Each structure stands twice: as structure tokens, then as C-alpha cells.
MARBA-705243 format. One record per residue (C-alpha): x, y, z. Coordinates in nm, 2 decimals. Example, Ala and Ser with C-alpha at 12.3 -4.5 7.8 and 13.67 -1.06 7.14 Angstrom:
2
1.23;-0.45;0.78 .
1.37;-0.11;0.71 .
//
This chain:
345
2.34;0.95;-4.00 .
2.51;0.61;-3.98 .
2.26;0.34;-4.09 .
2.41;0.07;-3.88 .
2.07;-0.10;-3.87 .
2.11;-0.21;-4.24 .
2.23;-0.57;-4.26 .
2.22;-0.62;-4.64 .
2.02;-0.57;-4.95 .
1.73;-0.76;-5.11 .
1.71;-0.77;-5.49 .
1.36;-0.68;-5.61 .
1.17;-0.57;-5.93 .
1.23;-0.21;-5.81 .
1.60;-0.26;-5.75 .
1.80;-0.34;-5.43 .
1.61;-0.27;-5.11 .
1.80;-0.24;-4.78 .
1.73;-0.52;-4.53 .
1.72;-0.39;-4.17 .
1.76;-0.55;-3.83 .
1.47;-0.58;-3.59 .
1.71;-0.58;-3.29 .
1.83;-0.25;-3.14 .
2.21;-0.22;-3.12 .
2.39;-0.05;-2.83 .
2.42;0.26;-3.05 .
2.05;0.26;-3.11 .
1.98;0.25;-2.73 .
2.24;0.52;-2.66 .
2.10;0.75;-2.93 .
1.75;0.69;-2.80 .
1.86;0.81;-2.45 .
2.03;1.11;-2.61 .
1.72;1.21;-2.80 .
1.51;1.18;-2.49 .
1.73;1.45;-2.35 .
1.70;1.66;-2.66 .
2.05;1.58;-2.78 .
2.06;1.57;-3.16 .
1.68;1.54;-3.17 .
1.62;1.76;-3.47 .
1.86;1.55;-3.69 .
1.75;1.21;-3.56 .
1.61;1.07;-3.89 .
1.65;0.80;-4.15 .
1.64;0.83;-4.53 .
1.29;0.80;-4.67 .
1.24;0.50;-4.89 .
1.16;0.13;-4.90 .
1.32;-0.11;-4.64 .
1.28;-0.48;-4.60 .
1.23;-0.67;-4.27 .
1.32;-1.04;-4.28 .
1.28;-1.18;-4.63 .
0.96;-1.03;-4.77 .
0.81;-1.12;-5.11 .
0.53;-0.97;-5.33 .
0.26;-1.10;-5.09 .
0.41;-0.94;-4.78 .
0.25;-0.66;-4.59 .
0.36;-0.30;-4.63 .
0.39;-0.08;-4.32 .
0.41;0.30;-4.35 .
0.59;0.52;-4.10 .
0.77;0.85;-4.08 .
1.15;0.91;-4.10 .
1.19;1.02;-3.74 .
1.43;0.74;-3.64 .
1.27;0.67;-3.30 .
0.94;0.60;-3.47 .
1.12;0.39;-3.73 .
1.31;0.20;-3.46 .
1.00;0.11;-3.26 .
0.83;-0.02;-3.57 .
1.12;-0.24;-3.69 .
1.17;-0.38;-3.34 .
0.80;-0.47;-3.32 .
0.83;-0.66;-3.65 .
1.07;-0.92;-3.53 .
0.99;-1.26;-3.69 .
0.78;-1.09;-3.96 .
0.86;-1.06;-4.33 .
0.74;-0.72;-4.44 .
0.81;-0.40;-4.63 .
0.86;-0.06;-4.46 .
0.76;0.25;-4.66 .
0.93;0.54;-4.48 .
0.79;0.87;-4.59 .
0.96;1.21;-4.54 .
0.81;1.37;-4.23 .
1.11;1.60;-4.19 .
1.24;1.40;-3.89 .
0.91;1.45;-3.70 .
0.72;1.16;-3.52 .
0.41;1.03;-3.69 .
0.15;1.19;-3.45 .
0.31;1.54;-3.46 .
0.38;1.51;-3.83 .
0.01;1.43;-3.90 .
-0.09;1.75;-3.72 .
0.17;1.96;-3.90 .
0.08;1.81;-4.24 .
0.41;1.63;-4.32 .
0.26;1.29;-4.26 .
-0.01;1.36;-4.51 .
-0.19;1.23;-4.81 .
0.04;1.40;-5.07 .
0.35;1.25;-4.92 .
0.21;0.90;-4.89 .
0.09;0.91;-5.25 .
0.42;1.06;-5.37 .
0.62;0.78;-5.19 .
0.40;0.51;-5.33 .
0.46;0.64;-5.68 .
0.83;0.72;-5.67 .
0.92;0.38;-5.51 .
0.69;0.19;-5.75 .
0.51;0.01;-5.48 .
0.28;-0.15;-5.73 .
0.58;-0.34;-5.87 .
0.71;-0.44;-5.53 .
0.39;-0.62;-5.41 .
0.10;-0.79;-5.59 .
-0.17;-0.67;-5.34 .
-0.30;-0.32;-5.29 .
-0.30;-0.26;-4.92 .
-0.08;-0.05;-4.69 .
-0.09;-0.03;-4.32 .
-0.06;0.31;-4.16 .
-0.02;0.40;-3.79 .
-0.35;0.51;-3.63 .
-0.19;0.83;-3.50 .
-0.13;0.93;-3.86 .
-0.50;0.92;-3.95 .
-0.55;1.29;-3.89 .
-0.31;1.37;-4.18 .
-0.41;1.11;-4.44 .
-0.73;1.09;-4.64 .
-0.77;0.72;-4.71 .
-1.01;0.76;-5.00 .
-0.78;1.00;-5.18 .
-0.49;0.76;-5.15 .
-0.70;0.49;-5.29 .
-0.83;0.71;-5.57 .
-0.48;0.83;-5.67 .
-0.28;0.51;-5.62 .
-0.51;0.21;-5.60 .
-0.38;0.12;-5.26 .
-0.63;0.08;-4.98 .
-0.53;0.23;-4.64 .
-0.56;0.02;-4.33 .
-0.50;0.18;-4.00 .
-0.30;-0.03;-3.76 .
-0.30;0.00;-3.38 .
-0.19;0.30;-3.18 .
0.12;0.13;-3.05 .
0.38;-0.06;-3.26 .
0.40;-0.33;-3.00 .
0.05;-0.44;-3.09 .
0.14;-0.50;-3.46 .
0.17;-0.88;-3.43 .
-0.16;-0.92;-3.25 .
-0.32;-0.69;-3.51 .
-0.19;-0.91;-3.80 .
-0.29;-1.23;-3.62 .
-0.64;-1.09;-3.58 .
-0.67;-1.05;-3.96 .
-0.58;-0.68;-3.96 .
-0.84;-0.60;-3.70 .
-0.76;-0.38;-3.40 .
-0.93;-0.44;-3.06 .
-1.08;-0.15;-2.87 .
-0.77;-0.16;-2.64 .
-0.54;-0.13;-2.95 .
-0.74;0.18;-3.06 .
-0.72;0.35;-2.71 .
-0.47;0.64;-2.68 .
-0.32;0.64;-2.33 .
-0.06;0.87;-2.17 .
0.03;0.71;-1.84 .
0.29;0.85;-1.60 .
0.58;0.63;-1.74 .
0.52;0.77;-2.09 .
0.49;1.13;-1.96 .
0.82;1.09;-1.78 .
0.99;0.99;-2.10 .
0.91;1.31;-2.28 .
0.97;1.55;-1.99 .
1.35;1.58;-2.05 .
1.28;1.72;-2.39 .
1.08;2.01;-2.25 .
1.33;2.06;-1.96 .
1.60;2.13;-2.23 .
1.35;2.34;-2.44 .
1.48;2.67;-2.30 .
1.83;2.55;-2.18 .
2.01;2.86;-2.32 .
1.76;3.10;-2.17 .
1.78;2.93;-1.83 .
2.15;2.99;-1.82 .
2.14;3.35;-1.94 .
1.83;3.48;-1.76 .
1.93;3.37;-1.41 .
2.27;3.53;-1.47 .
2.10;3.86;-1.55 .
1.88;3.83;-1.24 .
2.19;3.75;-1.04 .
2.35;4.08;-1.15 .
2.03;4.28;-1.10 .
2.00;4.14;-0.75 .
2.30;4.36;-0.65 .
2.10;4.68;-0.69 .
1.95;4.83;-0.38 .
1.82;5.18;-0.30 .
2.17;5.29;-0.20 .
2.35;5.18;-0.51 .
2.51;4.84;-0.60 .
2.65;4.58;-0.37 .
2.83;4.26;-0.47 .
2.73;4.11;-0.14 .
2.36;4.18;-0.22 .
2.41;4.02;-0.56 .
2.51;3.70;-0.38 .
2.27;3.72;-0.10 .
1.96;3.79;-0.32 .
2.10;3.64;-0.64 .
2.08;3.28;-0.53 .
1.72;3.33;-0.42 .
1.63;3.48;-0.76 .
1.79;3.19;-0.93 .
1.60;2.94;-0.71 .
1.27;3.12;-0.78 .
1.33;3.12;-1.16 .
1.42;2.75;-1.17 .
1.13;2.66;-0.95 .
0.88;2.83;-1.18 .
1.05;2.67;-1.48 .
1.05;2.32;-1.34 .
0.70;2.35;-1.20 .
0.58;2.40;-1.56 .
0.79;2.15;-1.75 .
0.83;1.87;-1.48 .
0.57;1.89;-1.21 .
0.28;1.98;-1.44 .
0.34;1.68;-1.68 .
0.40;1.44;-1.40 .
0.07;1.54;-1.22 .
-0.12;1.62;-1.54 .
-0.44;1.41;-1.48 .
-0.48;1.53;-1.12 .
-0.43;1.90;-1.16 .
-0.76;2.09;-1.20 .
-0.86;2.26;-1.53 .
-0.84;2.13;-1.89 .
-0.62;2.40;-2.02 .
-0.25;2.34;-1.98 .
-0.18;2.71;-1.92 .
-0.41;2.71;-1.62 .
-0.25;2.38;-1.49 .
0.09;2.55;-1.51 .
-0.03;2.85;-1.31 .
-0.15;2.62;-1.04 .
0.18;2.44;-1.01 .
0.38;2.76;-1.04 .
0.19;2.92;-0.76 .
0.21;2.61;-0.54 .
0.59;2.63;-0.59 .
0.57;3.00;-0.51 .
0.38;2.94;-0.18 .
0.65;2.68;-0.09 .
0.93;2.94;-0.15 .
0.73;3.20;0.04 .
0.75;2.97;0.34 .
1.12;2.93;0.27 .
1.15;3.31;0.26 .
1.31;3.34;-0.09 .
1.04;3.57;-0.25 .
1.16;3.89;-0.09 .
1.08;4.10;0.22 .
0.80;4.32;0.08 .
0.45;4.26;-0.05 .
0.55;4.42;-0.38 .
0.85;4.19;-0.43 .
0.66;3.88;-0.33 .
0.37;3.97;-0.57 .
0.62;4.02;-0.85 .
0.76;3.68;-0.80 .
0.41;3.52;-0.79 .
0.34;3.68;-1.13 .
0.67;3.58;-1.29 .
0.66;3.22;-1.16 .
0.30;3.18;-1.25 .
0.35;3.32;-1.60 .
0.67;3.11;-1.66 .
0.52;2.79;-1.53 .
0.21;2.85;-1.74 .
0.41;2.89;-2.06 .
0.62;2.59;-2.00 .
0.31;2.38;-1.92 .
0.14;2.50;-2.23 .
0.45;2.40;-2.43 .
0.39;2.04;-2.32 .
0.08;2.02;-2.53 .
0.30;1.92;-2.82 .
0.39;1.60;-2.63 .
0.05;1.52;-2.49 .
-0.25;1.33;-2.61 .
-0.48;1.54;-2.39 .
-0.56;1.80;-2.65 .
-0.59;1.86;-3.02 .
-0.41;2.09;-3.27 .
-0.71;2.32;-3.28 .
-0.73;2.32;-2.90 .
-0.36;2.41;-2.87 .
-0.40;2.70;-3.12 .
-0.70;2.83;-2.94 .
-0.54;2.81;-2.60 .
-0.22;2.98;-2.72 .
-0.42;3.27;-2.87 .
-0.57;3.36;-2.53 .
-0.30;3.24;-2.29 .
0.01;3.38;-2.44 .
-0.08;3.75;-2.40 .
-0.17;3.68;-2.04 .
0.16;3.49;-1.97 .
0.36;3.78;-2.13 .
0.17;4.03;-1.92 .
0.23;3.84;-1.60 .
0.60;3.80;-1.65 .
0.64;4.16;-1.78 .
0.45;4.32;-1.49 .
0.63;4.09;-1.24 .
0.97;4.17;-1.38 .
0.90;4.54;-1.38 .
0.77;4.52;-1.02 .
1.08;4.33;-0.91 .
1.32;4.57;-1.08 .
1.15;4.86;-0.91 .
1.19;4.70;-0.57 .
1.56;4.67;-0.63 .
1.60;5.04;-0.67 .
1.33;5.18;-0.44 .
1.27;5.11;-0.07 .
0.91;5.00;-0.08 .
//
């Protein structure tokens, strides 16, 4: 990608090092908005390597981050007025927290980058500062043993970096606290909304066509009269899981996201039942409750990848039990709904 954040190069003992701006450009802000809406998200990355902020020397601090550009951008912006080195490791374009869980922000990659970029020649101290959210993937004592560099874990949020440095590399309890307030949840919701964008164009179209069937044959009028209701039901279940559930996350009962999703999916279904869009028979209504509940549950469970409310092992355990139930709910609901289109129940 275009590295417009590079302002020049600094000559060092390991060769020229790119100097980067700590101020976001209009393009940076525009790209951030696009990534929030899942546009170009999988390719939003910078080249791994060493970067310079300000005019660092051999005594300057070394900050480690991943090559997901949004993580990189937040760190460089937080370092305004500071002379330091950025060691960007290859996390395959994944943010630090997720990369630590997946193993790409890990001990081997940190060690490899320290070695191939000859960090021992760049600085005369032996300390590197890693983001706290990367701690699950990095073994500090192994890094120390293999490179001689001691790992210091910085605060959870990049905005606290200056206070962390001013306090002598000590983080307060508040800096160590992982929070996930409504404003932060709203920022990541669009990514999940667009998670199934292609399916949410194709599936409603299929339901629209199937809506034309009735016991006497096929009717275009029926496709339009019933089709818009089917589309509304599907989108309601989808958005209940990927929008309503994340927005109301702390207040919805149950710890498991899949159960939270069923709650919001069924609340949406009750609302649509009152609006008379779930059909005219008990069988059809029940079918929609099953499909909307299963769809909402799946989308809510998908949000675990963006949340601080659970762990990797917790996600794996939940998926193992919830996914078969979600598939069964949607499958039985779909079969029941199709039957009601052909049979007078």
C-alpha cells in the first residue's frame, strides 16, 4: 500500500530507517473509515521492519507492534513528541490482540524480527516495549533468553503510552484495565454487519422467489406479498445478532454470546409477530422463530472475535456446542417454512 506516512529516512548503523509522521493524513482517516466498514480490511497493512518516530538515537525506546495498519497508526499517533523506534512484526495484517490469540504476534516472530533487523546494533540498551494485549502470544523469558532483550509490557491503550513513559515504564491499574464500552463496540459493529454481505443479498433473493409458492402452484403476486415479509424477517434476525447484541452486550442475560443472540433474535421475532410478518399459521411462525433465533445466535457468536468479554478457549468451547444447535435451528426452520409454502397447514 502507499506509505504516505513516511517523511524521510534516518541513517543508522543498520542502514537507512524510514522516518514516519505522527499525524494522520486525510487519507489515513479516510482509510480508517473504510476499514471500519470492512472495505479493504484484509489488505490494510504496512511492511514489517524498523521505523523511526522523531529523531531517535541509540538510547531511545523501542516499541513493538503488528503490521495491521490501524494498530500501527494508533501507536505512531500516540508517540507525537517522542523520539523512538518502532519494531513492526509480521502479524499477517491482523491486530495485536487477535494476532496474539492466533499465534502470529508470538515469541518466534518477535525474536526473528529482533535478529533480522539487528536491533542490538540499533540501540545500546536491551529493552523492548510490547503492547499488553500481545502478552498472551509472547513468552518474555524466551525472548530474553534468545535475544538478550527484556520484554516490558506497556498499557492496554496506545493513548496511555506517554503517561507510561513518564511514570518510569510503570502502568497504573487503570492502564492495565481492559474495557469495552458502547463507543468502542459501535466502532467494530460495521465489520460484522458486512461479514455476510454476499449471503445477505443472495439468501433474501432465494426466499423472495420461494415465497411465490403456495398450495395451488406459483404466484408472482404471492412472491411480492410474502417476499418482502421474508426479507424483513431475515434482515431482522441478521441485525439482531450483529448490531443489537453487541450494542446491548453487557445488559443481555447469559455469558455465552450464542445465547445472547437467541435472546435478541427472538425479541425481534416477537416484534415482527406483532407486525404480522411471520406468517398466518403456527407452523410458519414457529419456523421463523427457529430461523431468526439460529441466525441471530450465529452472528452474535461471531462477535466474540471483536470482544474482550471472552477468551480464545472460551470461543472454541462455545462454538463446539453452539454451532450444531444453530445449524439445526435454521435447518428445521427452513424445512418447516418451505413445507408451509406448498401445503395448506
